[in-house]
N, CA, C, O and the ligand as a Tripos MOL2 file, in Angstrom:
@<TRIPOS>MOLECULE
protein
  309   307    78     0     0
PROTEIN
NO_CHARGES

@<TRIPOS>ATOM
      1 N           0.8460   -1.1930   -0.0110 N.3       1 MET1
      2 CA          0.0150   -0.0070    0.0300 C.3       1 MET1
      3 C           0.8660    1.2130    0.0150 C.2       1 MET1
      4 O           1.6970    1.4000    0.9040 O.2       1 MET1
      5 N           0.6830    2.0670   -0.9850 N.am      2 ARG2
      6 CA          1.5280    3.2620   -1.0530 C.3       2 ARG2
      7 C           0.6280    4.5200   -1.1780 C.2       2 ARG2
      8 O          -0.2730    4.5640   -2.0160 O.2       2 ARG2
      9 N           0.8780    5.4810   -0.3760 N.am      3 THR3
     10 CA          0.2810    6.7750   -0.5000 C.3       3 THR3
     11 C           1.3900    7.7980   -0.5820 C.2       3 THR3
     12 O           2.5590    7.4410   -0.4330 O.2       3 THR3
     13 N           1.0580    9.0990   -0.8230 N.am      4 LYS4
     14 CA          2.1260   10.0910   -0.8190 C.3       4 LYS4
     15 C           2.7530   10.3350    0.5410 C.2       4 LYS4
     16 O           3.8410   10.8950    0.6760 O.2       4 LYS4
     17 N           1.9860    9.8730    1.5710 N.am      5 TRP5
     18 CA          2.5160   10.1640    2.9620 C.3       5 TRP5
     19 C           3.1660    8.9710    3.6070 C.2       5 TRP5
     20 O           4.0140    9.1230    4.4860 O.2       5 TRP5
     21 N           2.7860    7.7970    3.1900 N.am      6 GLY6
     22 CA          3.3020    6.6210    3.9070 C.3       6 GLY6
     23 C           3.0600    5.4140    3.0490 C.2       6 GLY6
     24 O           2.2420    5.3920    2.1290 O.2       6 GLY6
     25 N           3.8690    4.3530    3.4320 N.am      7 THR7
     26 CA          3.7890    3.0950    2.7030 C.3       7 THR7
     27 C           3.7490    1.9790    3.7390 C.2       7 THR7
     28 O           4.4360    2.0340    4.7590 O.2       7 THR7
     29 N           2.9510    0.9870    3.4650 N.am      8 CYS8
     30 CA          2.8570   -0.1310    4.3120 C.3       8 CYS8
     31 C           3.2060   -1.4550    3.5740 C.2       8 CYS8
     32 O           2.5490   -1.8190    2.5990 O.2       8 CYS8
     33 N           4.2230   -2.1460    4.0470 N.am      9 ASN9
     34 CA          4.4930   -3.5030    3.5330 C.3       9 ASN9
     35 C           3.8900   -4.5760    4.4300 C.2       9 ASN9
     36 O           4.4940   -4.9880    5.4200 O.2       9 ASN9
     37 N           2.7070   -5.0160    4.0720 N.am     10 ILE10
     38 CA          1.9540   -5.8730    4.9820 C.3      10 ILE10
     39 C           2.6540   -7.1650    5.2420 C.2      10 ILE10
     40 O           2.6040   -7.6730    6.3620 O.2      10 ILE10
     41 N           3.2950   -7.7070    4.2750 N.am     11 ASP11
     42 CA          3.9340   -9.0070    4.4920 C.3      11 ASP11
     43 C           5.0770   -8.9030    5.4580 C.2      11 ASP11
     44 O           5.2610   -9.7670    6.3160 O.2      11 ASP11
     45 N           5.8830   -7.7990    5.3150 N.am     12 ARG12
     46 CA          7.0580   -7.5880    6.1900 C.3      12 ARG12
     47 C           6.7070   -6.9130    7.4200 C.2      12 ARG12
     48 O           7.5470   -6.7640    8.3090 O.2      12 ARG12
     49 N           5.4000   -6.4550    7.5380 N.am     13 LYS13
     50 CA          5.0160   -5.6880    8.6860 C.3      13 LYS13
     51 C           5.9160   -4.4560    8.9640 C.2      13 LYS13
     52 O           6.3920   -4.2400   10.0790 O.2      13 LYS13
     53 N           6.1130   -3.6960    7.9320 N.am     14 ARG14
     54 CA          6.9040   -2.5110    7.9930 C.3      14 ARG14
     55 C           6.1210   -1.3140    7.4650 C.2      14 ARG14
     56 O           5.3560   -1.4260    6.5080 O.2      14 ARG14
     57 N           6.3140   -0.2450    8.0640 N.am     15 ILE15
     58 CA          5.6370    0.9880    7.5230 C.3      15 ILE15
     59 C           6.8010    2.0890    7.3060 C.2      15 ILE15
     60 O           7.7690    2.2080    8.0560 O.2      15 ILE15
     61 N           6.5660    2.8240    6.2320 N.am     16 TRP16
     62 CA          7.4580    3.9070    5.9050 C.3      16 TRP16
     63 C           6.6590    5.2090    5.9520 C.2      16 TRP16
     64 O           5.5240    5.2800    5.4810 O.2      16 TRP16
     65 N           7.2850    6.2380    6.5350 N.am     17 ILE17
     66 CA          6.5610    7.5120    6.5870 C.3      17 ILE17
     67 C           7.3290    8.5790    5.8300 C.2      17 ILE17
     68 O           8.5410    8.7220    5.9870 O.2      17 ILE17
     69 N           6.6250    9.3080    5.0290 N.am     18 ASN18
     70 CA          7.1880   10.4230    4.2590 C.3      18 ASN18
     71 C           7.7920   11.5070    5.1810 C.2      18 ASN18
     72 O           7.0680   12.0460    6.0180 O.2      18 ASN18
     73 N           9.0300   11.8300    5.0620 N.am     19 LEU19
     74 CA          9.7040   12.8040    5.9870 C.3      19 LEU19
     75 C           9.0570   14.1440    5.9120 C.2      19 LEU19
     76 O           9.1500   14.8940    6.8840 O.2      19 LEU19
     77 N           8.3810   14.5280    4.7950 N.am     20 GLN20
     78 CA          7.7190   15.7720    4.6810 C.3      20 GLN20
     79 C           6.6710   15.9410    5.7460 C.2      20 GLN20
     80 O           6.2630   17.0650    6.0380 O.2      20 GLN20
     81 N           6.2070   14.8080    6.3590 N.am     21 LEU21
     82 CA          5.2280   14.9190    7.4090 C.3      21 LEU21
     83 C           5.7960   15.5510    8.6770 C.2      21 LEU21
     84 O           5.0720   16.0880    9.5150 O.2      21 LEU21
     85 N           7.1230   15.4640    8.7820 N.am     22 ALA22
     86 CA          7.7750   16.1130   10.0100 C.3      22 ALA22
     87 C           7.4520   17.5880   10.0680 C.2      22 ALA22
     88 O           7.4630   18.2020   11.1350 O.2      22 ALA22
     89 N           7.1560   18.1620    8.8790 N.am     23 LYS23
     90 CA          6.8150   19.5720    8.8210 C.3      23 LYS23
     91 C           5.3910   19.8450    9.1840 C.2      23 LYS23
     92 O           5.0280   21.0000    9.4040 O.2      23 LYS23
     93 N           4.5730   18.8380    9.2550 N.am     24 LYS24
     94 CA          3.1790   18.9820    9.5150 C.3      24 LYS24
     95 C           2.9030   18.9190   11.0150 C.2      24 LYS24
     96 O           3.8300   18.7690   11.8110 O.2      24 LYS24
     97 N           1.6170   19.0330   11.4100 N.am     25 THR25
     98 CA          1.2730   18.9750   12.7880 C.3      25 THR25
     99 C           1.2880   17.5140   13.2610 C.2      25 THR25
    100 O           1.1190   16.5930   12.4620 O.2      25 THR25
    101 N           1.4960   17.3140   14.5920 N.am     26 PRO26
    102 CA          1.5700   15.9260   15.1150 C.3      26 PRO26
    103 C           0.3880   15.1410   14.8700 C.2      26 PRO26
    104 O           0.4920   13.9150   14.8350 O.2      26 PRO26
    105 N          -0.8120   15.7520   14.6840 N.am     27 GLU27
    106 CA         -2.0290   14.9640   14.3830 C.3      27 GLU27
    107 C          -1.9470   14.3770   12.9870 C.2      27 GLU27
    108 O          -2.4650   13.2840   12.7570 O.2      27 GLU27
    109 N          -1.3140   15.0630   12.0500 N.am     28 CYS28
    110 CA         -1.1890   14.5660   10.6860 C.3      28 CYS28
    111 C          -0.2550   13.3350   10.7540 C.2      28 CYS28
    112 O          -0.5410   12.3110   10.1340 O.2      28 CYS28
    113 N           0.8290   13.4330   11.4850 N.am     29 LEU29
    114 CA          1.7350   12.2660   11.6260 C.3      29 LEU29
    115 C           0.9940   11.0910   12.2860 C.2      29 LEU29
    116 O           1.1310    9.9450   11.8580 O.2      29 LEU29
    117 N           0.2100   11.3880   13.3280 N.am     30 ALA30
    118 CA         -0.5930   10.3560   14.0540 C.3      30 ALA30
    119 C          -1.5390    9.7000   13.0960 C.2      30 ALA30
    120 O          -1.7110    8.4810   13.1190 O.2      30 ALA30
    121 N          -2.1630   10.5030   12.2410 N.am     31 TYR31
    122 CA         -3.1400   10.0090   11.2680 C.3      31 TYR31
    123 C          -2.4790    9.0020   10.2770 C.2      31 TYR31
    124 O          -2.9920    7.9080   10.0430 O.2      31 TYR31
    125 N          -1.3570    9.4100    9.7280 N.am     32 VAL32
    126 CA         -0.6440    8.6010    8.7460 C.3      32 VAL32
    127 C          -0.1610    7.2800    9.3900 C.2      32 VAL32
    128 O          -0.3530    6.2020    8.8270 O.2      32 VAL32
    129 N           0.4430    7.3810   10.5290 N.am     33 VAL33
    130 CA          0.9570    6.1840   11.1980 C.3      33 VAL33
    131 C          -0.2040    5.2240   11.5280 C.2      33 VAL33
    132 O          -0.0860    4.0130   11.3400 O.2      33 VAL33
    133 N          -1.3540    5.7930   12.0350 N.am     34 THR34
    134 CA         -2.5040    4.9860   12.2760 C.3      34 THR34
    135 C          -3.0030    4.3620   11.0110 C.2      34 THR34
    136 O          -3.3070    3.1690   11.0050 O.2      34 THR34
    137 N          -3.1030    5.1090    9.9330 N.am     35 HIS35
    138 CA         -3.5080    4.5470    8.6570 C.3      35 HIS35
    139 C          -2.7120    3.4040    8.1910 C.2      35 HIS35
    140 O          -3.2410    2.3670    7.7910 O.2      35 HIS35
    141 N          -1.3780    3.5970    8.2430 N.am     36 GLU36
    142 CA         -0.5280    2.5430    7.7450 C.3      36 GLU36
    143 C          -0.6320    1.2960    8.7110 C.2      36 GLU36
    144 O          -0.6290    0.1510    8.2590 O.2      36 GLU36
    145 N          -0.7220    1.5620   10.0290 N.am     37 LEU37
    146 CA         -0.8080    0.4470   10.9350 C.3      37 LEU37
    147 C          -2.1450   -0.3610   10.7320 C.2      37 LEU37
    148 O          -2.1700   -1.5830   10.8760 O.2      37 LEU37
    149 N          -3.1910    0.3360   10.4090 N.am     38 VAL38
    150 CA         -4.4700   -0.3530   10.2180 C.3      38 VAL38
    151 C          -4.3190   -1.2810    9.0170 C.2      38 VAL38
    152 O          -4.9870   -2.3140    8.9500 O.2      38 VAL38
    153 N          -3.4770   -0.9400    8.0940 N.am     39 HIS39
    154 CA         -3.2490   -1.7560    6.8980 C.3      39 HIS39
    155 C          -2.6920   -3.1770    7.3700 C.2      39 HIS39
    156 O          -2.8420   -4.1730    6.6620 O.2      39 HIS39
    157 N          -2.1150   -3.2110    8.4680 N.am     40 LEU40
    158 CA         -1.6110   -4.5280    8.9820 C.3      40 LEU40
    159 C          -2.8440   -5.3800    9.3770 C.2      40 LEU40
    160 O          -2.7800   -6.6100    9.3740 O.2      40 LEU40
    161 N          -3.9650   -4.7040    9.7160 N.am     41 LEU41
    162 CA         -5.1480   -5.4240   10.0820 C.3      41 LEU41
    163 C          -6.0540   -5.6480    8.8630 C.2      41 LEU41
    164 O          -6.6910   -6.6920    8.7230 O.2      41 LEU41
    165 N          -6.0900   -4.6750    8.0220 N.am     42 GLU42
    166 CA         -6.9890   -4.7290    6.8200 C.3      42 GLU42
    167 C          -6.2440   -4.1160    5.6390 C.2      42 GLU42
    168 O          -5.8290   -2.9570    5.6650 O.2      42 GLU42
    169 N          -6.0930   -4.9280    4.6190 N.am     43 ARG43
    170 CA         -5.3180   -4.5440    3.4360 C.3      43 ARG43
    171 C          -5.9060   -3.4290    2.6190 C.2      43 ARG43
    172 O          -5.2150   -2.5230    2.1530 O.2      43 ARG43
    173 N          -7.2230   -3.5280    2.4590 N.am     44 ASN44
    174 CA         -7.9490   -2.6010    1.5830 C.3      44 ASN44
    175 C          -8.6180   -1.4220    2.2700 C.2      44 ASN44
    176 O          -8.8950   -1.4800    3.4680 O.2      44 ASN44
    177 N          -8.8790   -0.3610    1.5330 N.am     45 HIS45
    178 CA         -9.5990    0.8120    2.0790 C.3      45 HIS45
    179 C         -11.1190    0.5080    1.9670 C.2      45 HIS45
    180 O         -11.8620    1.1730    1.2460 O.2      45 HIS45
    181 N         -11.5260   -0.5240    2.7140 N.am     46 ASN46
    182 CA        -12.9830   -0.9030    2.6650 C.3      46 ASN46
    183 C         -13.6580   -0.4270    3.9260 C.2      46 ASN46
    184 O         -13.1030    0.3500    4.7040 O.2      46 ASN46
    185 N         -14.8900   -0.9230    4.1130 N.am     47 GLU47
    186 CA        -15.6780   -0.5710    5.2700 C.3      47 GLU47
    187 C         -14.9800   -0.9930    6.6260 C.2      47 GLU47
    188 O         -14.9930   -0.2640    7.6180 O.2      47 GLU47
    189 N         -14.4300   -2.1080    6.5860 N.am     48 GLN48
    190 CA        -13.6990   -2.6030    7.8010 C.3      48 GLN48
    191 C         -12.5770   -1.7000    8.1460 C.2      48 GLN48
    192 O         -12.3860   -1.3390    9.3080 O.2      48 GLN48
    193 N         -11.8290   -1.3280    7.1470 N.am     49 PHE49
    194 CA        -10.6950   -0.3400    7.3000 C.3      49 PHE49
    195 C         -11.1950    0.8870    7.9890 C.2      49 PHE49
    196 O         -10.5640    1.3490    8.9400 O.2      49 PHE49
    197 N         -12.3410    1.4620    7.5420 N.am     50 GLN50
    198 CA        -12.8940    2.7010    8.1290 C.3      50 GLN50
    199 C         -13.2650    2.4750    9.6030 C.2      50 GLN50
    200 O         -13.0740    3.3270   10.4720 O.2      50 GLN50
    201 N         -13.8040    1.2750    9.8220 N.am     51 LYS51
    202 CA        -14.2010    0.9850   11.1850 C.3      51 LYS51
    203 C         -12.9840    0.9890   12.1360 C.2      51 LYS51
    204 O         -13.0620    1.5000   13.2530 O.2      51 LYS51
    205 N         -11.9020    0.4310   11.6870 N.am     52 TYR52
    206 CA        -10.6940    0.4440   12.4410 C.3      52 TYR52
    207 C         -10.2100    1.9120   12.6530 C.2      52 TYR52
    208 O          -9.7900    2.2930   13.7460 O.2      52 TYR52
    209 N         -10.2860    2.6940   11.5870 N.am     53 MET53
    210 CA         -9.8600    4.0530   11.7200 C.3      53 MET53
    211 C         -10.7870    4.8080   12.7420 C.2      53 MET53
    212 O         -10.3000    5.5620   13.5850 O.2      53 MET53
    213 N         -12.0300    4.5990   12.6480 N.am     54 ASP54
    214 CA        -12.9900    5.1510   13.6060 C.3      54 ASP54
    215 C         -12.6680    4.7760   14.9970 C.2      54 ASP54
    216 O         -12.7950    5.5970   15.9060 O.2      54 ASP54
    217 N         -12.2550    3.5640   15.2030 N.am     55 THR55
    218 CA        -11.8380    3.1180   16.5640 C.3      55 THR55
    219 C         -10.6000    3.7380   17.1060 C.2      55 THR55
    220 O         -10.5550    4.2700   18.2140 O.2      55 THR55
    221 N          -9.5570    3.6460   16.2520 N.am     56 PHE56
    222 CA         -8.2590    4.1400   16.7240 C.3      56 PHE56
    223 C          -8.0000    5.6650   16.5680 C.2      56 PHE56
    224 O          -7.2030    6.2730   17.2820 O.2      56 PHE56
    225 N          -8.7080    6.2140   15.6170 N.am     57 PHE57
    226 CA         -8.4290    7.6570   15.3380 C.3      57 PHE57
    227 C          -9.7860    8.3170   14.8710 C.2      57 PHE57
    228 O          -9.9490    8.6160   13.6880 O.2      57 PHE57
    229 N         -10.7080    8.5250   15.7830 N.am     58 PRO58
    230 CA        -12.0720    9.0080   15.5110 C.3      58 PRO58
    231 C         -12.1320   10.2530   14.5510 C.2      58 PRO58
    232 O         -13.0540   10.3930   13.7480 O.2      58 PRO58
    233 N         -11.1180   11.1310   14.6770 N.am     59 GLU59
    234 CA        -11.1640   12.4010   13.9310 C.3      59 GLU59
    235 C         -10.4600   12.2220   12.6240 C.2      59 GLU59
    236 O         -10.1160   13.2350   12.0150 O.2      59 GLU59
    237 N         -10.2060   11.0110   12.1170 N.am     60 TRP60
    238 CA         -9.3340   10.8220   10.9750 C.3      60 TRP60
    239 C          -9.8670   11.5350    9.6930 C.2      60 TRP60
    240 O          -9.0580   11.9650    8.8710 O.2      60 TRP60
    241 N         -11.1360   11.6630    9.5160 N.am     61 ARG61
    242 CA        -11.6500   12.2770    8.2690 C.3      61 ARG61
    243 C         -11.2640   13.7330    8.2050 C.2      61 ARG61
    244 O         -10.9480   14.2570    7.1370 O.2      61 ARG61
    245 N         -11.2900   14.3950    9.3660 N.am     62 VAL62
    246 CA        -10.9720   15.8310    9.4180 C.3      62 VAL62
    247 C          -9.4310   15.9960    8.9990 C.2      62 VAL62
    248 O          -9.0980   16.7990    8.1270 O.2      62 VAL62
    249 N          -8.5180   15.1860    9.6770 N.am     63 VAL63
    250 CA         -7.1370   15.2870    9.4320 C.3      63 VAL63
    251 C          -6.8320   14.9190    7.9940 C.2      63 VAL63
    252 O          -5.9580   15.5250    7.3720 O.2      63 VAL63
    253 N          -7.5240   13.9540    7.4650 N.am     64 LYS64
    254 CA         -7.2860   13.5800    6.1370 C.3      64 LYS64
    255 C          -7.5750   14.6930    5.1530 C.2      64 LYS64
    256 O          -6.8450   14.9180    4.1870 O.2      64 LYS64
    257 N          -8.6480   15.3660    5.4330 N.am     65 GLU65
    258 CA         -9.1220   16.5380    4.5580 C.3      65 GLU65
    259 C          -7.9430   17.5550    4.6280 C.2      65 GLU65
    260 O          -7.4710   18.0190    3.5910 O.2      65 GLU65
    261 N          -7.4780   17.8930    5.8460 N.am     66 LYS66
    262 CA         -6.4250   18.8620    6.0030 C.3      66 LYS66
    263 C          -5.1770   18.4530    5.1860 C.2      66 LYS66
    264 O          -4.5990   19.2550    4.4520 O.2      66 LYS66
    265 N          -4.8070   17.2320    5.3380 N.am     67 LEU67
    266 CA         -3.6370   16.7200    4.6410 C.3      67 LEU67
    267 C          -3.7290   16.7990    3.1690 C.2      67 LEU67
    268 O          -2.7620   17.1580    2.4970 O.2      67 LEU67
    269 N          -4.8730   16.4700    2.6450 N.am     68 ASN68
    270 CA         -5.1010   16.5750    1.2300 C.3      68 ASN68
    271 C          -4.9540   18.0210    0.7580 C.2      68 ASN68
    272 O          -4.4000   18.3010   -0.3050 O.2      68 ASN68
    273 N          -5.4260   18.8500    1.5190 N.am     69 GLN69
    274 CA         -5.3930   20.3220    1.2200 C.3      69 GLN69
    275 C          -3.9240   20.7920    1.2320 C.2      69 GLN69
    276 O          -3.4900   21.5670    0.3800 O.2      69 GLN69
    277 N          -3.1740   20.2830    2.2450 N.am     70 GLN70
    278 CA         -1.7820   20.7280    2.3430 C.3      70 GLN70
    279 C          -0.9620   20.1300    1.3210 C.2      70 GLN70
    280 O           0.0280   20.7320    0.9060 O.2      70 GLN70
    281 N          -1.3100   18.9210    0.8510 N.am     71 MET71
    282 CA         -0.5340   18.2530   -0.2580 C.3      71 MET71
    283 C          -0.6950   19.0890   -1.4690 C.2      71 MET71
    284 O           0.2710   19.2780   -2.2090 O.2      71 MET71
    285 N          -1.8740   19.6100   -1.7200 N.am     72 LEU72
    286 CA         -2.1370   20.5170   -2.8840 C.3      72 LEU72
    287 C          -1.2710   21.7460   -2.7800 C.2      72 LEU72
    288 O          -0.6720   22.1630   -3.7720 O.2      72 LEU72
    289 N          -1.1870   22.3560   -1.5650 N.am     73 ASP73
    290 CA         -0.3510   23.4640   -1.3700 C.3      73 ASP73
    291 C           1.0880   23.1380   -1.6080 C.2      73 ASP73
    292 O           1.8060   23.9120   -2.2410 O.2      73 ASP73
    293 N           1.5410   21.9760   -1.1010 N.am     74 TYR74
    294 CA          2.8920   21.5450   -1.2320 C.3      74 TYR74
    295 C           3.3070   21.4040   -2.6660 C.2      74 TYR74
    296 O           4.4090   21.7810   -3.0660 O.2      74 TYR74
    297 N           2.3520   20.8260   -3.4660 N.am     75 MET75
    298 CA          2.6740   20.4880   -4.8530 C.3      75 MET75
    299 C           2.7080   21.8140   -5.7000 C.2      75 MET75
    300 O           3.3740   21.8680   -6.7340 O.2      75 MET75
    301 N           2.0300   22.8020   -5.2740 N.am     76 SER76
    302 CA          1.9690   24.0300   -6.0340 C.3      76 SER76
    303 C           3.0860   24.9900   -5.6780 C.2      76 SER76
    304 O           3.1720   26.0790   -6.2470 O.2      76 SER76
    305 N           3.9380   24.6060   -4.7510 N.am     77 GLU77
    306 CA          5.0550   25.4490   -4.3790 C.3      77 GLU77
    307 C           6.1630   25.4120   -5.4370 C.2      77 GLU77
    308 O           7.1890   26.0740   -5.2800 O.2      77 GLU77
    309 ZN         -3.8850    3.2280    2.6790 Zn       78 ZN78
@<TRIPOS>BOND
     1     1     2 1
     2     2     3 1
     3     3     4 2
     4     3     5 am
     5     5     6 1
     6     6     7 1
     7     7     8 2
     8     7     9 am
     9     9    10 1
    10    10    11 1
    11    11    12 2
    12    11    13 am
    13    13    14 1
    14    14    15 1
    15    15    16 2
    16    15    17 am
    17    17    18 1
    18    18    19 1
    19    19    20 2
    20    19    21 am
    21    21    22 1
    22    22    23 1
    23    23    24 2
    24    23    25 am
    25    25    26 1
    26    26    27 1
    27    27    28 2
    28    27    29 am
    29    29    30 1
    30    30    31 1
    31    31    32 2
    32    31    33 am
    33    33    34 1
    34    34    35 1
    35    35    36 2
    36    35    37 am
    37    37    38 1
    38    38    39 1
    39    39    40 2
    40    39    41 am
    41    41    42 1
    42    42    43 1
    43    43    44 2
    44    43    45 am
    45    45    46 1
    46    46    47 1
    47    47    48 2
    48    47    49 am
    49    49    50 1
    50    50    51 1
    51    51    52 2
    52    51    53 am
    53    53    54 1
    54    54    55 1
    55    55    56 2
    56    55    57 am
    57    57    58 1
    58    58    59 1
    59    59    60 2
    60    59    61 am
    61    61    62 1
    62    62    63 1
    63    63    64 2
    64    63    65 am
    65    65    66 1
    66    66    67 1
    67    67    68 2
    68    67    69 am
    69    69    70 1
    70    70    71 1
    71    71    72 2
    72    71    73 am
    73    73    74 1
    74    74    75 1
    75    75    76 2
    76    75    77 am
    77    77    78 1
    78    78    79 1
    79    79    80 2
    80    79    81 am
    81    81    82 1
    82    82    83 1
    83    83    84 2
    84    83    85 am
    85    85    86 1
    86    86    87 1
    87    87    88 2
    88    87    89 am
    89    89    90 1
    90    90    91 1
    91    91    92 2
    92    91    93 am
    93    93    94 1
    94    94    95 1
    95    95    96 2
    96    95    97 am
    97    97    98 1
    98    98    99 1
    99    99   100 2
   100    99   101 am
   101   101   102 1
   102   102   103 1
   103   103   104 2
   104   103   105 am
   105   105   106 1
   106   106   107 1
   107   107   108 2
   108   107   109 am
   109   109   110 1
   110   110   111 1
   111   111   112 2
   112   111   113 am
   113   113   114 1
   114   114   115 1
   115   115   116 2
   116   115   117 am
   117   117   118 1
   118   118   119 1
   119   119   120 2
   120   119   121 am
   121   121   122 1
   122   122   123 1
   123   123   124 2
   124   123   125 am
   125   125   126 1
   126   126   127 1
   127   127   128 2
   128   127   129 am
   129   129   130 1
   130   130   131 1
   131   131   132 2
   132   131   133 am
   133   133   134 1
   134   134   135 1
   135   135   136 2
   136   135   137 am
   137   137   138 1
   138   138   139 1
   139   139   140 2
   140   139   141 am
   141   141   142 1
   142   142   143 1
   143   143   144 2
   144   143   145 am
   145   145   146 1
   146   146   147 1
   147   147   148 2
   148   147   149 am
   149   149   150 1
   150   150   151 1
   151   151   152 2
   152   151   153 am
   153   153   154 1
   154   154   155 1
   155   155   156 2
   156   155   157 am
   157   157   158 1
   158   158   159 1
   159   159   160 2
   160   159   161 am
   161   161   162 1
   162   162   163 1
   163   163   164 2
   164   163   165 am
   165   165   166 1
   166   166   167 1
   167   167   168 2
   168   167   169 am
   169   169   170 1
   170   170   171 1
   171   171   172 2
   172   171   173 am
   173   173   174 1
   174   174   175 1
   175   175   176 2
   176   175   177 am
   177   177   178 1
   178   178   179 1
   179   179   180 2
   180   179   181 am
   181   181   182 1
   182   182   183 1
   183   183   184 2
   184   183   185 am
   185   185   186 1
   186   186   187 1
   187   187   188 2
   188   187   189 am
   189   189   190 1
   190   190   191 1
   191   191   192 2
   192   191   193 am
   193   193   194 1
   194   194   195 1
   195   195   196 2
   196   195   197 am
   197   197   198 1
   198   198   199 1
   199   199   200 2
   200   199   201 am
   201   201   202 1
   202   202   203 1
   203   203   204 2
   204   203   205 am
   205   205   206 1
   206   206   207 1
   207   207   208 2
   208   207   209 am
   209   209   210 1
   210   210   211 1
   211   211   212 2
   212   211   213 am
   213   213   214 1
   214   214   215 1
   215   215   216 2
   216   215   217 am
   217   217   218 1
   218   218   219 1
   219   219   220 2
   220   219   221 am
   221   221   222 1
   222   222   223 1
   223   223   224 2
   224   223   225 am
   225   225   226 1
   226   226   227 1
   227   227   228 2
   228   227   229 am
   229   229   230 1
   230   230   231 1
   231   231   232 2
   232   231   233 am
   233   233   234 1
   234   234   235 1
   235   235   236 2
   236   235   237 am
   237   237   238 1
   238   238   239 1
   239   239   240 2
   240   239   241 am
   241   241   242 1
   242   242   243 1
   243   243   244 2
   244   243   245 am
   245   245   246 1
   246   246   247 1
   247   247   248 2
   248   247   249 am
   249   249   250 1
   250   250   251 1
   251   251   252 2
   252   251   253 am
   253   253   254 1
   254   254   255 1
   255   255   256 2
   256   255   257 am
   257   257   258 1
   258   258   259 1
   259   259   260 2
   260   259   261 am
   261   261   262 1
   262   262   263 1
   263   263   264 2
   264   263   265 am
   265   265   266 1
   266   266   267 1
   267   267   268 2
   268   267   269 am
   269   269   270 1
   270   270   271 1
   271   271   272 2
   272   271   273 am
   273   273   274 1
   274   274   275 1
   275   275   276 2
   276   275   277 am
   277   277   278 1
   278   278   279 1
   279   279   280 2
   280   279   281 am
   281   281   282 1
   282   282   283 1
   283   283   284 2
   284   283   285 am
   285   285   286 1
   286   286   287 1
   287   287   288 2
   288   287   289 am
   289   289   290 1
   290   290   291 1
   291   291   292 2
   292   291   293 am
   293   293   294 1
   294   294   295 1
   295   295   296 2
   296   295   297 am
   297   297   298 1
   298   298   299 1
   299   299   300 2
   300   299   301 am
   301   301   302 1
   302   302   303 1
   303   303   304 2
   304   303   305 am
   305   305   306 1
   306   306   307 1
   307   307   308 2
@<TRIPOS>SUBSTRUCTURE
     1 MET1         2 RESIDUE 1 A MET
     2 ARG2         6 RESIDUE 1 A ARG
     3 THR3        10 RESIDUE 1 A THR
     4 LYS4        14 RESIDUE 1 A LYS
     5 TRP5        18 RESIDUE 1 A TRP
     6 GLY6        22 RESIDUE 1 A GLY
     7 THR7        26 RESIDUE 1 A THR
     8 CYS8        30 RESIDUE 1 A CYS
     9 ASN9        34 RESIDUE 1 A ASN
    10 ILE10       38 RESIDUE 1 A ILE
    11 ASP11       42 RESIDUE 1 A ASP
    12 ARG12       46 RESIDUE 1 A ARG
    13 LYS13       50 RESIDUE 1 A LYS
    14 ARG14       54 RESIDUE 1 A ARG
    15 ILE15       58 RESIDUE 1 A ILE
    16 TRP16       62 RESIDUE 1 A TRP
    17 ILE17       66 RESIDUE 1 A ILE
    18 ASN18       70 RESIDUE 1 A ASN
    19 LEU19       74 RESIDUE 1 A LEU
    20 GLN20       78 RESIDUE 1 A GLN
    21 LEU21       82 RESIDUE 1 A LEU
    22 ALA22       86 RESIDUE 1 A ALA
    23 LYS23       90 RESIDUE 1 A LYS
    24 LYS24       94 RESIDUE 1 A LYS
    25 THR25       98 RESIDUE 1 A THR
    26 PRO26      102 RESIDUE 1 A PRO
    27 GLU27      106 RESIDUE 1 A GLU
    28 CYS28      110 RESIDUE 1 A CYS
    29 LEU29      114 RESIDUE 1 A LEU
    30 ALA30      118 RESIDUE 1 A ALA
    31 TYR31      122 RESIDUE 1 A TYR
    32 VAL32      126 RESIDUE 1 A VAL
    33 VAL33      130 RESIDUE 1 A VAL
    34 THR34      134 RESIDUE 1 A THR
    35 HIS35      138 RESIDUE 1 A HIS
    36 GLU36      142 RESIDUE 1 A GLU
    37 LEU37      146 RESIDUE 1 A LEU
    38 VAL38      150 RESIDUE 1 A VAL
    39 HIS39      154 RESIDUE 1 A HIS
    40 LEU40      158 RESIDUE 1 A LEU
    41 LEU41      162 RESIDUE 1 A LEU
    42 GLU42      166 RESIDUE 1 A GLU
    43 ARG43      170 RESIDUE 1 A ARG
    44 ASN44      174 RESIDUE 1 A ASN
    45 HIS45      178 RESIDUE 1 A HIS
    46 ASN46      182 RESIDUE 1 A ASN
    47 GLU47      186 RESIDUE 1 A GLU
    48 GLN48      190 RESIDUE 1 A GLN
    49 PHE49      194 RESIDUE 1 A PHE
    50 GLN50      198 RESIDUE 1 A GLN
    51 LYS51      202 RESIDUE 1 A LYS
    52 TYR52      206 RESIDUE 1 A TYR
    53 MET53      210 RESIDUE 1 A MET
    54 ASP54      214 RESIDUE 1 A ASP
    55 THR55      218 RESIDUE 1 A THR
    56 PHE56      222 RESIDUE 1 A PHE
    57 PHE57      226 RESIDUE 1 A PHE
    58 PRO58      230 RESIDUE 1 A PRO
    59 GLU59      234 RESIDUE 1 A GLU
    60 TRP60      238 RESIDUE 1 A TRP
    61 ARG61      242 RESIDUE 1 A ARG
    62 VAL62      246 RESIDUE 1 A VAL
    63 VAL63      250 RESIDUE 1 A VAL
    64 LYS64      254 RESIDUE 1 A LYS
    65 GLU65      258 RESIDUE 1 A GLU
    66 LYS66      262 RESIDUE 1 A LYS
    67 LEU67      266 RESIDUE 1 A LEU
    68 ASN68      270 RESIDUE 1 A ASN
    69 GLN69      274 RESIDUE 1 A GLN
    70 GLN70      278 RESIDUE 1 A GLN
    71 MET71      282 RESIDUE 1 A MET
    72 LEU72      286 RESIDUE 1 A LEU
    73 ASP73      290 RESIDUE 1 A ASP
    74 TYR74      294 RESIDUE 1 A TYR
    75 MET75      298 RESIDUE 1 A MET
    76 SER76      302 RESIDUE 1 A SER
    77 GLU77      306 RESIDUE 1 A GLU
    78 ZN78       309 GROUP 0 **** ****
């Protein structure tokens, strides 16, 4: 699983985090780490995945929105 902010290798149980996130707020980092960790439980972005996110990081939708917005800002720099 690869996104612009993080990568999860499910088979090796390893996650990689984009260093650009260090410039963001801690909640953004927490969101991406949680997202990648949930991939260890659920491979796909399906309903079950969202349930895990709701459990571990209830505000994830808000942070995701913010991150997407910041990514647009980042790319237009
Ligand atoms: Zn993902």
